[in-house]
C-alpha positions in Angstrom: -0.1 0.0 0.0 1.2 3.5 -0.8 2.4 5.3 2.2 -0.3 8.1 1.7 -3.3 5.9 2.3 -6.4 7.9 1.2 -8.5 9.4 4.2 -11.6 10.9 3.0 -12.9 13.9 4.7 -15.5 15.5 2.7 -15.9 13.1 -0.4 -18.3 15.4 -2.0 -16.6 18.8 -1.2 -17.7 21.8 -3.5 -15.8 25.0 -3.7 -15.4 27.0 -0.5 -18.3 29.4 0.3 -17.5 33.0 1.0 -18.0 32.2 4.8 -15.3 29.4 4.6 -12.9 31.6 2.8 -13.1 34.3 5.4 -12.9 31.7 8.3 -9.8 30.0 6.6 -8.0 33.6 6.0 -8.6 34.4 9.6 -7.2 30.9 10.7 -4.4 31.5 8.5 -3.4 34.8 9.9 -3.3 33.3 13.3 -1.1 30.5 12.3 1.4 32.7 10.6 1.1 36.0 13.0 0.4 38.3 10.0 -2.8 40.7 9.3 -4.4 38.9 6.2 -7.7 39.7 4.1 -9.3 37.6 1.5 -8.7 39.0 -2.0 -10.8 37.9 -4.9 -8.2 38.6 -7.6 -7.3 35.8 -9.9 -9.2 32.9 -8.0 -8.8 29.7 -9.8 -11.6 27.0 -10.5 -11.5 23.5 -9.1 -8.8 21.0 -10.2 -8.6 17.3 -10.0 -8.1 17.0 -6.4 -8.1 20.4 -5.0 -11.4 22.3 -5.1 -10.5 25.6 -6.2 -7.8 28.2 -5.3 -8.4 31.4 -3.6 -6.1 34.2 -2.1 -5.2 35.9 0.9 -3.3 39.4 0.9 -1.0 40.8 3.9 -2.6 44.2 4.7 0.8 45.6 6.0 3.1 44.2 3.2 1.4 44.5 -0.1 4.2 42.1 -1.7 3.2 39.3 0.1 0.1 37.2 -0.6 -0.8 33.3 -0.4 -2.3 31.1 -2.2 -4.9 28.8 -0.5 -6.0 25.5 -2.2 -8.8 23.4 -0.8 -8.6 19.6 -0.5 -11.2 17.3 0.6 -8.7 14.7 1.5 -6.2 15.4 4.0 -3.8 12.3 2.9 -3.8 14.0 -0.6 -3.1 17.6 0.6 -0.2 16.4 3.1 1.1 14.5 -0.1 1.1 17.8 -2.1 3.1 19.5 0.5 5.6 16.7 0.8 6.1 16.7 -2.9 6.7 20.2 -3.1 9.3 20.0 -0.5 11.1 17.1 -2.5 11.0 18.9 -5.8 12.7 22.1 -3.8 15.3 19.7 -2.4 16.0 18.1 -5.9 16.7 21.7 -6.9 13.5 22.2 -9.0 11.9 25.7 -8.4 8.5 25.1 -6.6 5.7 27.0 -4.9 7.2 27.7 -1.5 5.0 26.1 1.2 3.9 28.3 4.1 2.8 25.5 6.5 4.1 22.0 6.9 0.8 20.5 7.4 -2.5 21.2 5.7 -4.8 23.9 7.4 -7.6 22.7 9.0 -10.3 25.1 10.3 -13.3 24.7 12.5 -16.6 25.1 10.8 -15.0 24.7 7.4 -15.2 21.7 5.1 -11.9 20.2 3.9 -8.3 21.3 4.5 -5.9 23.8 2.9 -2.5 23.7 1.3 -1.2 27.2 1.6 2.0 28.4 -0.5 3.3 31.7 -1.2 1.9 33.4 -4.2 4.5 34.1 -7.1 3.9 37.4 -8.7 3.8 37.5 -12.7 3.2 33.5 -12.9 2.3 32.9 -16.5 0.8 29.6 -17.4 1.5 28.2 -20.8 -2.4 28.0 -21.6 -2.3 31.7 -21.5 -0.5 32.0 -24.9 -2.8 32.5 -27.8 -1.3 29.3 -29.7 -3.8 29.5 -32.4 -2.8 32.6 -33.9 0.7 31.5 -34.9 1.7 29.0 -37.8 4.7 27.4 -38.9 7.1 29.8 -40.9 5.6 32.9 -39.6 8.4 35.4 -38.2 6.8 35.8 -34.9 6.4 32.0 -34.5 10.1 31.2 -35.1 11.1 34.4 -32.7 8.4 34.0 -29.9 7.0 30.5 -30.0 9.7 28.1 -31.1 11.8 29.1 -28.2 8.9 28.5 -25.7 8.2 25.1 -27.1 11.6 24.2 -26.8 11.8 25.4 -23.2 8.7 23.2 -22.2 10.2 20.3 -23.5 13.4 20.8 -21.8 11.6 21.6 -18.7 9.9 18.2 -18.7 13.1 16.3 -19.7 14.3 18.0 -16.7 11.5 16.9 -14.3 11.8 13.2 -15.8 15.7 13.2 -15.2 15.1 14.3 -11.8 12.9 11.4 -11.3 9.4 13.0 -11.2 6.2 11.9 -12.9 3.9 14.9 -13.1 0.5 13.3 -13.7 -1.3 16.2 -14.9 1.2 17.9 -17.6 -1.2 20.0 -19.2 -0.5 23.7 -20.4 -2.4 25.1 -17.6 -0.1 23.5 -15.3 3.3 24.4 -16.7 4.2 28.4 -15.7 7.1 30.5 -15.7 8.2 33.7 -14.1 9.5 36.7 -15.8 13.0 35.6 -15.1 12.1 32.7 -17.5 12.4 30.0 -15.0 9.9 27.3 -14.8 7.8 26.9 -11.7 6.8 23.2 -10.7 3.3 23.0 -8.8 -0.1 21.1 -8.9 1.5 17.9 -7.9 -1.6 16.0 -6.5 -1.0 13.2 -9.1 2.9 13.4 -9.0 5.3 11.2 -7.4 9.3 11.1 -7.3 10.7 7.6 -8.8 13.1 6.0 -6.0 16.7 6.8 -6.6 17.3 2.6 -6.4 15.3 1.4 -9.1 14.4 -2.1 -10.2 14.2 -2.7 -13.8 10.2 -3.2 -13.4 10.1 0.2 -11.6 12.2 1.9 -14.0 9.7 0.3 -17.0 6.8 1.5 -15.1 8.4 5.1 -14.5 9.2 5.4 -18.3 5.6 4.6 -19.3 4.3 7.4 -16.8 6.8 9.8 -18.4 5.2 8.9 -21.7 1.7 9.7 -20.4 3.3 13.2 -19.4 4.4 13.4 -22.8 1.1 12.4 -24.5 -1.0 14.6 -21.8 1.3 17.8 -23.1 1.0 17.1 -27.0 -2.9 16.7 -26.5 -2.8 19.8 -24.4 -1.1 21.6 -27.6 -3.8 20.0 -29.7 -6.6 21.8 -27.5 -4.9 24.9 -27.3 -5.5 25.5 -31.2 -1.9 25.1 -32.1 -1.2 25.0 -35.6 -5.0 24.8 -35.9 -5.2 26.2 -39.4 -2.2 23.4 -40.7 -2.3 20.0 -41.6 -2.0 17.3 -39.0 1.5 16.4 -40.6 2.7 20.0 -39.9 1.3 19.8 -36.5 3.2 16.8 -35.8 6.4 17.9 -37.4 6.3 21.0 -35.1 5.7 18.8 -32.1 8.6 16.5 -32.9 11.1 19.3 -33.8 10.2 21.9 -30.9 8.9 19.9 -28.0 10.1 16.1 -28.3 13.6 16.5 -29.7 14.3 18.9 -26.8 13.0 16.8 -24.4 14.7 13.8 -25.4 18.0 15.6 -25.2 17.3 17.0 -21.5 15.7 13.8 -20.2 19.2 12.2 -20.3 18.3 9.2 -22.8 15.4 8.5 -20.5 12.8 8.2 -23.4 13.1 4.8 -25.0 10.2 4.2 -27.4 9.6 0.4 -26.8 6.4 -1.4 -28.3 4.1 -0.3 -25.6 5.1 3.2 -25.7 5.0 3.3 -29.4 1.5 2.1 -29.1 0.5 4.9 -26.6 2.0 7.7 -28.9 -0.1 6.2 -31.9 -3.1 6.5 -29.8 -1.8 9.9 -28.9 -1.9 10.8 -32.5 -5.3 9.4 -33.1 -6.6 11.5 -30.3 -5.3 14.7 -31.3 -6.6 14.2 -34.9 -9.8 14.0 -33.3 -9.4 16.8 -31.0 -8.2 18.9 -33.9 -11.2 17.9 -36.0 -13.9 18.8 -33.6 -12.1 22.1 -32.8 -12.1 23.2 -36.5 -15.6 22.1 -37.0 -16.4 24.3 -33.9 -14.7 27.2 -35.3 -16.5 26.7 -38.7 -19.7 26.9 -37.2 -18.8 29.9 -35.0 -17.6 31.6 -38.5 -20.6 30.9 -40.2 -22.7 32.4 -37.3 -20.7 35.4 -37.6 -21.2 35.7 -41.1 -24.7 35.7 -40.7 -24.8 38.6 -38.2 
């Protein structure tokens, strides 16, 4: 059994109410000894295990703010805290935890993971991917370097023994210095330094899942939406996969099972792109009749 045996606190937990947010911020203020107030700026919706993220501001120091992520499962919350610590210990830039234990508050459902908010954290899903096409000068100057950096970043995670578990563009972010920040680790794990052959195979299979997840996220983003599937895959291979392979220290070995996984990814991306194109055509026709 995994060391983080699940313990359900509130199995049907919804996003926190306004009253719960206020109570949580008050409890956090007491826990860290700082005057805080609830902020509604930049609230984030529910994720897989977390049930929304909201923020608290330090009323005496406007450079300090805190992200509060709600969990209905105390073990998953503690697991995310421990993984953030482990990532930092391995030299990865991560969100900085404020408390070493999940914050539990009376009369509030669930528990919270509290981290320091990083100003100007830019997620990769905020890029207007659909506005660029291969050969475009701005694509070559602005987008290709970003894709290469994403591939290198994922390769570095895997080389450091981390499987992320939800490697979508919305979960990949940088700060103004260009450094990538590792976060949203509720589905992640670190591979043990001493690996059996079977464990290594399992880890490589999970690394492939990270790769196929990010590729499908590119397809959903509208990346190369006006181009053929062949061009889509050419750009993915050259600007994402190749930098990943070079950075991951020869971790990426394409055996039969991983080859099948990549083929399934190709099929899913075709369907995603086709559905997206149908949606855009429908919208264009509606607009044309206005």
